[in-house]
N, C-alpha and C positions, 0 to 999 in steps of 0.2 A: 504494499500500500504505498510505504514511503516513495519510492523509486516512481512509479505513478502519479505521484499529488503535483509535483512538476510540472507534467503536460497537461494537465484540468484547462489552462487557458486557452491553448489550439484544438478545443472542440466546440468555443463557444461559436456558433454563426456570426457570420462578418455582416448577414442582414441587418442584422442585431441595431449595427452601429455606424454601417456606412451611411454615406448621405450620398446620392446621387449630382454629382458633378454639374447636371445639369439645371437643377433648379435652382446651385448659386447663379450659375450666368443668368439667369432671368430676374434679377435682382440688377437694378438699376443705381442704386445706392448702395453705401457701405455705412460704417460704425467708426469713430476712434475717439478712445478711452484713454486716461492716464490720471499722470499725478503731476501739477506742477511743486519744485521743492525747491529751498533755500540753498542756495550752491552753497554757504558755507556751512550749514547748520543739517542740511540735509533732511530739515523740518517740513511737512505739508505748509504750503500757503494758499489759507482763505481769500474767496474776493476777487482773485484775480480774473481779468476779462481775459477770456478764449474766442478767438474769431477766427473762422475760417477767409482768408482772404479773395476776395473778386465773390464773397456774398455777403447775405445779411444774416446769414448763419452765424451764433454763438451763441456763450452761455457764461456763466460764474461758476470756478472751481470751489467746490464745496468743504465740509470738513476735511481735514486731513491733505488738502488740497486735489481732491479728486474731482474731474470731470468729464463729463460727455456729452460729445457732440451728436445729434442722431442725422441718420438720411443728409448724408454726404454725396454728393455727385460724385464718381467712381471716376478714377483716374489719378491724376499728380494735384496733390494738395499743397496748398504750403497753409499752415495756420500762426496767427500772431497771440503773444501774450501779453498781457500788461496790468501794473499794480503799480500805485504809489508810490515812491522810495527805491523802487527795481528799474534796472536795466529792461526795457522792450525786448522781446526778443523774437523773431519772424524763424519760423520751422519752415524749410523747403523741401521738396523732392519725395513728399510722403507717398508710396505707390498704395489707393487704395482698391481692392480689386469691388465688383459687384458683389453685394450680400457678405463681405468680409466683415469683421471686425478687428480694430487694428489698434494697439497697444504703442501709446508716445508720451515718455514722461519727457516735460521740458524741466530744466533748470534755471534760475534766477538770478543774478548777481544783483548785488545794492548800486545804486545810483551815485557816479558821481557824478555826474551833470540832470541833470532834471532834461526826460526829451533825449537821453546817447541812447542808443538802441543797437542791437547786435543779430548777425542774420546769420544762422548757422543749418547747413544740409541735416535731413533726418537721421541719416548714418553714422553720423557725427554725434549726432545730438544721444542716440543709444550708446553709442559704442564710447563713449568719452572715461567713464571709470571703472570698473568693475563695483558689484552689488558688492562684497565684500571689502573690498577697501574702501567705498564708498562711503559707507557706515564707521569704520575705522576712522576713516579723515573728519569725518564732522559731526561723533561724538564728542560730547559734552566731560568725556572722562577716560581713561587708559581702555581700551575693548580692543580685543581679536575677533573676528569673526569668520566663519566658514559656510559657504553655501548648497543650495540644492546642485548648483554646476560642479564645485568643484569637489564633492562626495562623488556624484555621477563620474568622475575620470578618478575614480581610487576604486581599490576592490572592498570598501566599507562596508558592512551589510547592518551595520547599526551604529549607533548617536554617538556610543563610546567609542566605537574601530573611528570614528569619520575625528573625534574632537581629541583624539591625542597629536593632530595633525595642527593644532593651534600653538604657539609658542609657549612654550613653559610646562606643558602640561603631558601627562604620562598617566598611562592607564592599569589600576591593579588588578592582578586577577582577572583580567579582560571585562572588567567591571566600574571599578572605581576610578573618579576621576580625584588628579593629585597637582596640585596647580603651583608653581614655584618649588616644588619640593615640599611644599608644607602635606602637611596629611590629609586624608582624606574628611575627617570632621570641618574644616576649616573651608572648603567646599560647598556651598547648597545648588538648587535646584531649579526651575522655576519651567512650567511649561506655557505659553503665551501669557506670560507674563505673571503667572501664579504660581505659587510652591505649589512643591509636591512633594509629598510626605513620603519618607522611608519605608518599605516593606521589607525591611530585613531587622532581625530583630537584635543585634549585637554592629551595626552600624548606622552611623548618622546620616552616612551618604546615602545617595539614589542612585541604584544600578543604570548605568545608563545604556543598557545592552537590555535593556525594557523598550527601546525606543528602536523599530524599524528607520532604516535609513529612506527608503522609500515614501515614508509618509515625512520628513525631516523636508520644511523652504529654508532654513536657516538656522545652527546653532552660533549663540553671540554669547561670549566669554567676557563679562565686564569684572576686572582687575581692581580699579578702585570703586572705593565708595563714594555716592553722591545722598540726599537726607529722603529723595524720593524711593529709596530703593531699601530692601531690610535690611537691619544692620549687624546680621548676626551670621557675617563672611570675611574672612580676610584673602583667601587663596583667590577666590573667584566665586561670580555670581552665573551659573549657565543657566541659560532661558534657551530652551526648544521651543522654533517656534515651527507649526505644522503648516501642511500645504494652506495658500492662501487661491481664491478662485482663479481662473485664466480669465483674459478678458473676453476670449470665444469658446466656445464649444469645443470642449476634448475628451477624447477618450483615447487611453494608455493599456496596453496590456503588456506583462513582462512573465520571463520564465528563465531559469537556470538549472543546470543539472552540474554537481561537481563530486570532487569525492577529498577524502583528506587521503595521503599516502600512509600513516600509520597506523590506517582502517581497512583501505580496499583492497577487496582479499584477501586478507589474512584474520585470525582468528583473534575474537574480541570478546572478553569477556564483557558478559550484560545483565541489568536487571531483568528477573518474569514481568512480563506486562499484564494487567487486566484489560484492557480493549479501549481507553480512553485518552492515554498519552499521547496522541498525534492531535488532539486537540488542546493539548496542556492542564487536563483535570486526573486527579489522582484517580478515580472513579469509587465507587459503595464500597465495594471490596476491602479497600484500603483505612475506611473510618473504623475507628473506635468502636470496638465491638461493643453492644447497648451493653450486654452480662458483664462486660466489665466495668462499662461507668453507673453502671444497677449498683456494684458490689461498695462506688465509693471511694475517696482516693486512696485510704491506707489499708484495706483489703483485711480490715478486723473483722468481719464476721466469715471469711474462707478460708477453710479447714482443709488442711491434705487428704487428697482422696478424692473423693467423686466431684465435691465441689469444685475445689482446685483444678479437678481435669476438665472440667466442664469450661471453665476459664481459657485452659491452654486452646481446647479444639478451637473454641471463639476467634482469636486469632486465627490471619490466614499464616496456610504454613508454607511460608518461603521464607528461606534462611540463607540459600547456597544461590550465586552467580551461576549462569549459565555460560558454561567454558566456551561449546564447540558452534558459535555463533560468527556468520563472518560478516566484515564491517559493511553498514549500509552506505549507501551515496547519498550526499547534502543534496538537496534541492529546494525552488525556492518558486512562487509566482505571486504577482498581484497586478489590479486591477485599480483605476483609475478615474473618474467620471467628475470634469468639471465645466461652469462654464457661468454666464451670468444672461437672465433670459428674463422677459418680462413676466411676473406674475400677477393678477389681481391690477393691471395696470402700473405698477410699480418692477420697477429693476432689484433684482435679487440676485446674486453672489455665490456660488456655492460650489463646494466641490467634496467628495467621496472616494475615501480610496478605501482598499482591503493588500493587506501584505501579508504573506503567510510561507516560513520558512523551516526545516529542518535539518538537523546537522549531526555527522557523527561524529565523538571528540574522543580521544585515546591520551592519555599520559602511561607512555610508555619507558623502561627502564626505568621506573619509578622506585625513590626511595625516601624511607622518613626513618630518623634516627629520634630515641628516646636519650636527650647530653643528660651528662653528671658534671661538672668540677673535676679538672685534672689536676687539683693543687699545684699548679703552674700559672694560672690567670686565665688560661685557655677551658678546652669542653673535651671532652671524649663520648664517643658513644657506650651510654646502658644499656641498650637495647637495639640494635640494627634492622630494620624489614624494608624487603622487596618484593615487588611486585609489579600489577599494572590495574588502570584505569577506565573501566568504559562508564561513556555517557550518549546519550541520544537526547537531543534538544529540539523544542519547539519553540518557533518566536512567531506571534501573528499579533496583529493591532490593524486598527483602522481609524478614521479619520472621517465627521461628517461636521462640515463648516459651512455656515450662513451669514450671510453680511447683506445690508439694504441700508440705502438712505433714505431719511424722511424728510424733504425738502433737499437742502442744499447745506442746513447748520446741522445735519443730527444723520449719527451713522450707527446703527444697532449692528453688534456680532453676536453668533454663537457657535460656541466651540465646543465639540465634543471628542473624547480620545479615549479609546479602552486601545490599549495591550496587555499582553499574557506572555509571560513565558514560564517552560518546565526543563528540569531535569529528571530524567532517570538514569541513576547511576548504580554502578556494580563496582568496588571494590576489594581487591585480595592482595596482601602480603604477607608475607613469612620470615623469620629470620628469629633468630637465639635471643631469646629474653635471659641475657646473663644475671637479674637480680634474682630471679628463677632456676637461672640455669638448664634451660629448658628453648626447645623450639617452639616455637606456638602459629596458631595460622590465625589471621585476621580477617575477617570479611563485613563488608558492609553493603546492605542492597538501603540504597536511600529515591523516595521522590520527592523534588522542591519542585513548588507551581508559584510566580510570584502575578500579581495583575496589578493595573492602575486604570483606573477609570474618573477621568476628568470630565468638569462641565462649567463653564463660562460664557454666562453673559457679559458682555462690555458696551458700554457707550460713550459715543464722542459726540460733542456740541462746540459750535464756535455761539457766539451770547454776542450781540451789540453789532453795531456799526464799525466796520475796518476791522471786524471776528478780532478785537482785541483782547476778547475775554472767550478763554476756552477752559470745559468743564468733561473731564472724564469719571467713571464710574466701572466698578468691575466687579461681580459676584462671583462666588465659585463653588467649587464641592467635589473635594477630591475624597476616594475612597482606594485605598491598598491592601491588597490581603498578601500573607505567606501560608503555603499550607505547608506543612511536611509530614503528609501522613504514612505511618503504619514503615518506622524504618527501623531495619533490623540489626544489629551489632553482635557477631560469634567470634569466638575464639576456639581454637580448638588446638592441643598440645599434643608435639612428636609426630613424626614421621614414618609415611609408606602405612606398612601394616600395623605399627604401634601409635597412630593416629588416633587420638581421642578427646570427644568434650570431656571438660575438665568438669563441668556444673556448678561452678565456683559465680562467687559474684561478679555481676558485669560482661559475663562469658556467654551470656545468651538474654539480650535488651530488646524491647521493645522500644520505641520511641512514637508519641503522637503529638506533633507539635500545630498549632495555629496562631496566626495573628494578624487581626483586621485593626483599621486607623480610619477614623472618618477626621474630615479637616475641612471647617463651613469657613469660608473668610467673603470678607466685601473691602473694598477702597475705593475713595473719594480726592481727587485732585482740580484743584482749580488754578487757573494761570491767570494772569491780567498780565497785559503788555501797554508798557506806559509810552508811547508812540508807535508810528507805522514802521520805521526804519527795522532793518535785520539788527541793528545796533542798540536799539530800544531797549531798555532794561525792563525786566519781565520778573514779576513776584508769583511763587509757587506752594502754596500751602496743601496740606493735605492728611487724610487720616485713613487707619487700616486697623481692622481685628480681627482676631484670628483665635479660631474654640477650635480642640483637639482633642479626640480620644479614644484611647488604644485597650486593648483586649490582646494581653499575650498570655498562652497555655501549651507549656508541655506536659506533657504526663507517659513517664518511664516505670516500667519494670520488669523485674529481674525473675528470670527462670533458674532454677538452682536443683539440683542434684540434694535428692535425700535417700536414695535407696537401689537406685542402678546398678546391676553388678558394672564392671571393667568390662566385658564381652560387649551388652547392649550398647556402652560407649562409643564405641571405632564405626557405627554406621552414620548414615546423614543425618545431621538436622531431623530433614523433616521424617524421614523414619521413627528416627528416637522419641519425637514427639508426636507422631500420630500415633503409636502403639503405647506408649504410657497412657495416655491421655483417653485411649480406648478402654479402658479399665477404671477397676476403683480403686486401685493400692494406692499408696501413700506414698509413692517414688518422686514426684515430682513438688516443689513451693514454688510460690508464684507470692513478690513480695514487690511493695512499691522501690523501685531504683534511691537513691540516696539525690541523683541530678534532675532536673527540672523542677516543676512549680509554678507557679503563675502569677501575675503580675497587670496592674490597671494602671493607667498612667490618663491624666486631664492637666491641657494645659489651655491658658486665655493668654494671649497677647496683643494691648492694645497700644500703637502708635501712633503721633503726630509728629510733624516735620513744617518747618517754614524754611526755605533757601531766594533767594538772591541772584538774578543770573543777569548781570551786564556788562557794557562795553567800559573799558579803561582809555575812549579813544579808537582811532577806527580795527587796530592790531589787538588789543588784547581784552580779553573775553574773560570773566572773574565768575565763577558759582560759590557762594558760601552761604551757609547754613548749619541746622543742628537736627537732631532728630530725638525725641525722644520713646523709648522704650519699654514697657511695666508689663515682665513677665511673672506669671504664676504655676509654676508645675510643681505635680503633686506624683509619686508612685506608692500605691499600695501594692505589697510582697508579702504572698503565702509561697512559703519553700515546700521543697517537698516535704521534710520534718514538721510543719504546722508549723513554723516560724512566723508569726505575724510582722511587718515590715514598715513603716511609714516614714517617707522620704520627701521632704518638702526644698522646695528653692525658687525663690522669689527675688525678685531685683528690679528697681526702675534705674535707668540708666540714659544718661545725653549721652549723644552722640555728634559729635561735632563737624564739620566737613569743609576745607576747601578747594577748589580745583581752577586752578590758574590755566587758558590756553593761549600760548603768542601766538599769532599769526605772523610769522620773521620775514613770508615771502608769502606769496599766491599760490608757491606749490611744497611749503613748509612751515611744519607746527612747533610749537616748545609747549611743553605740556608739563605741570606742576600739580603735587596733590600734597597737600596733610589730611587723615582723616584718623577716627579713631572707630574701632568696630568691637563687635566680642563673639565669645564659641558659649555654646550652653553643652553641657551634657548630654548627652543621648539618653531617653527615659530607661535602656536598661542597662545604661552603666551606672542608673541612679539602684538598679536592683540586683543584689542579692542572690537572685537564683546561679547556681552553679550548671553550668553546661561544660562538657568533655569532648578532645576530640580524640578521632580513632587514631591508635596507633602512637603518635606523639602523647597519647594519655595526657593532655594537658587540662589541668581547669581551671573554667573563665569564670571570673565571679565579680559583680558589681560591683561599685562605693556608695552605700548613700552621703556621705560624707561631700563628696565632691561640690565644687565650686563653678561656678562660670569663671572664666577667662575673659578680660580685656586685653585689646590690641593697638597699639598706634603705628598708622603705615604711612609711611612718607614715600613719593614716585616721582620720578622726573623721566619725561622722554621726548624726543627730538623724533620728529617724521619728516621724510621729505618723499614727493610722491612726484617725480617725475614726469611721469606722461601717464596714462590709461595702464591701468592693471599691473603699477610699477609703485615698489615702496620701499625705501630703506630707512629704519630705525634703528634706535639706538637708546634704551632707559637702564634706569638703576632705579634700586628700590631697599626698603629697610623697615623693619620690622621688631617691634619691641613688646613681649608679652608677658604679661601679669596672669600666676596661675595659670601657665598651660596645661591644659590634663593631658598625659601621657600612659601608652598602655606599655605596660611593665612585665618583664619574665622573673616571679616571685622561686627561688629555691625553697623547699619546705622538707621535714622530715619524711614527710610523706609525700604526696601527688605531685609533682611541681605544677605552680596555679602560674597564671596571669591575671592581671589584674589593672586598675586604673588607679592614678593618683594624681594631684595636683603638685606639679614643680613650684619652684619659688618665682620664677623668670627665667626669658628667654631669647635670643635674638634672631633673627632671620634676615639676609638681606645679599644683594646680589645683582647682574650684569645681564640683562635681556640684547642679544641683534635678532634682526629680522630683516632679510633682504628678497625680495621676489622682483626679476628682472626678464626683460625679451632679451634674446637673442640675436635679433636683427642686425643688431651694429657690425656682427661679424659677417655678412655679407648676407644675399637674398635666399640661399639653401637656408638658413637660421632664423630667418623671419617668424616662422612661427611656432619656435620654440621657446622655451620660457625657463629658466631656471630657480627656483626658491631653496632657500636655509634657514630655520630658525634654529638659535641655542642658545641656551641660557646656563649663566653658571651663578654658582649658588651658595651658602655657607650659614650658618647657624650654630648657635651653641646654647646649652641650656642650662641652668644655675638649678641646684640639687637644695633642697630644705633639709634642717635638721632629720626630720621624721625620715628622713630616702635616705642615710649616710651610708646606709648598705649596698648604697649603688653601686655597680661594677666601676662605669667609668664615669664620674662628678662632670666630665668635661667631654661632652660628646655632642653630635649634632642631633638634631628632633625623629624624634620615630617619622617615617616616612620622608625623611629630608634626601634628596639627592646632589651631588655634589655637582652636577649639571646633564642636562636633557637635548638634546642635537635633533632637528628633522630637516631632512632635507629631499627635493623630489627634482625632477626633469621630465617637463611636460613636452610635447608635440600634439596641437590642437589644426584641426584648419579652420579658415575662417568662419566657416557654416557651422564648426562644433560636430559635424556627425562622425570626423574620422579624427577619433584619439588616442595617443598613446602615453602614461604616465610610469613612474619607476620611483617608490617613496621609499626613505630611508628612514629608520628611529634608534637611538640609544638612550640610556640614561648610565648616570653611573651609581655606584651599589648605596641602598639605604636600610635604614636599620626598620625591620618590620616588628622585634620586638624587643622592647631594652630589657638588659639585663639586670640583676641586683645577687650581690655576691651569694655564690662565690663564683653565679655563669656570669659569663664575657652576654658582650649584646650581639642579636642573633641581625643577618644584613643577608638583604636580599641581591645575588650577584647583578651586574649588567649583561644586558642580551643585546645583538645586533638581531634588526629584526629589518626583511627587505620584502618588497610588497611591487605588485605591476599593476597595471588594468591596461587593458587596448580594444577600444571601439570601433568597429568598422561597419558602414551603411553595404546592407543586403542590396535590398532591393529598396524602394522608393519609402516605404513605409516602416522597412525592419532593419533595426539596427543590429545587430552583434556583437558579444561581451565575451572576453573571455579574463579572468584574475586567476592571480596567483597570491595566495599569503604565508606569511613565516618560511621564505625561499630558503632560508639557511638553517631552518631546525636548532636553532640554537637551544641547548637547553637552560631550562630555569632550576635556579641553583639557587637555596637561602642556606647559611654560612651560618654556625655560629663556634666562635674558635677555628681550630682545623680543620672540622668534621662537614660535610654536609647535613642539615638538620631535614630538609628536603628537595628532593630533584626531579625532573622527567623531563622526556622531552614530547612535543604536543603533534607533530607531525607538521608537513606542508599540505597546503589546500588549493585544489583547483578547482576550476569552475568556469562554463561555456552555457554564455546566456542569448536570448533574445527578447528583444519586446519591439512592440508592434502600437503603432501609434493612426489606424485607420483613416482619421481626417485629414493624417497630414502632419507635416510639421510647424511650430512655428514659423512666422515669415521675418522675426527678431534675428539678425545676427547674435552669436551666442561671442559674450565677453571670454578673451583667452585667461587662465588665469595669473 
């Protein structure tokens, strides 16, 4: 079924989407839509007069600068845009076919002499600056952006893979974003401007692999804070914008088929399926058995014998990975429909997209160790395990976005997004446990699904003459879930004929975990301009409110041996438990595990801000203001030992910000910024619920006494945009942390523990370089080739408090800090964008994943060189083929503690071949080179 799924789009009859050319030819007029934007700020300009030259056809741009000219005679068209305080602009050479809707944006510059005018061709106006660099150039703060066009020219399948191309960004575990070397806790994620809660119980950051690349219009990474943004980030605020409606009706199909070299044609262990994994659902057979739920959390009324055996029979009797499985192919398909049509006399823009993909992931040559101190400041292996992991992953999602204008002064938008991912995983590791002087085989069967649902209603309004006042608002609802139903952990001792199930605590454990979180939020922003010119000062004020509730419940049960003989224990676990549970003998015991528990978290956050934006002369722009955030977090915990704990964190903080942009020349900017932000602990980090990691044998617990951290941020960046699609920028940054939260490795007399603590202070500083340059200066053969690279070099140091004097390294980098991050690409693209080839490279320096506490040293993730490529080739008029290759070097993943590898594996090379089909033809606009 997996192999067949990617071919589904080709079975859809083309008659459902084809539009006869003869119908279009009968139309004698077309329609021109677009936006009028300020050349300096990139903001939409309202109340701009737009006229078709030589006719009486005209209109005024509305909210966000949008305009529509209906019933324009087909042929070569010239339009003119005028507004007081700006240079009038005439755009010539617009080729409009009958029945066509053409999108033409226009940029207006500030008038230095009243009535001064400029004239440009339509092609020059469209291709003047790429969308990503234009957003970066006109931003009021330091941002980097990547767009759908850039994603299309890479093998990136989701937002996590796409965002790692941004300067200073790395991605951990293929999901979690780290910016400027700061840990994932210092990055926040929003979807279309609204906060997305995290579905992970142990992490604050949102896993970006939840968002398929096919649904993304752009990803913006804001690295500096302004008062109209949430204040709880320091690395970056990552905003994922889903696709907006096109100017004319458009339908696109895509499909791909591929393979992982670590899996294709090779035996791969897998977890037994129940039939709904291909949709990302665990299925009813994985839910907590009703008999176990009815027995209560402590199972106090369940006695050995028939009552216990009845509970064991209620568990799904699957414990062992399937070992004779051939690796499955990877596949994907997608469909997107969008347009701008009249509905009940009003034009409504719409886009609906669905994307589905499935992949086979393998960890070959996998190794995990349990470390112990070697007495000389290093570490050695207490236990070493080797084996492999097989994972079948599914990712699918959809967007349904609508937008309409209410007159010329108001715009309403409704954005809806749903994404779901799942991993069905089997792991088998065998090795010598030196603590017990025996060979152990550890296996795990686990299924994890995550989902994000987001609904957002947004309004934008211009008020009064001259559009000097603007009001925007939004209300949103987000809901995330993470389900880990029926995970089974199993331990066998010995090898060959002497291999047997030990039947001790934690040797046969079933976990049932569920996390649900819902988030309601609302925001209101008001802006007033004290003049008509672009340099006129503006005051912006607003408020924000968010209400969050999370429920997390992990129930775990151990099965122990009471009376089974050694011979019976040598069989497969499925046979052992089936035979024992079918009798009334008191041979097995079921009891709650010491791991697990439940917690609920409630957070209310209210914020208000005021900021003034204005010019100091014609070349200096200042944004200054402050944001006040008041947060109240309460976490109620009930551990597996029935210990009840309440954690409370309540703070009101004032977060000032000053951002200065100096226009050195028309193509150069100098940006300076000084801000204060904060970082609050994740709910799970405030809860003492225990969690255990397989094989590594580490116990992880939260800390109810954690405090929020305050961060002072200083940034400076010089930017030069020599021509369209090109940039050279150099930036420096520095950060000072008070009470930063660190994830530390704690050595104890028993099981090693991972915990969370507040350090006293930390510093982080670095340099960023970003270059994107066309190679046309080398000669005509190179004019369609673009080279780009970005590099970030960082350093951080953390100060340890007296309570942490047992830290192994009191002068170490912060957890997650890389000393350098380098991205590079070389791309070729024809002017129409249909043929392109891109090679991409990424590497980062070693970074701490776990901070050591005496006598154990710090744990580092070692550098990995990653090389990818993407090739796009036109096949037919409306069909394009894509060939992608990822992880071509297959560099091993390694975590090192002391002189040993705590964790290592290889993931294989991934190749795919895909086709995309756009029945209605290509967009007539040329595609700007990256």
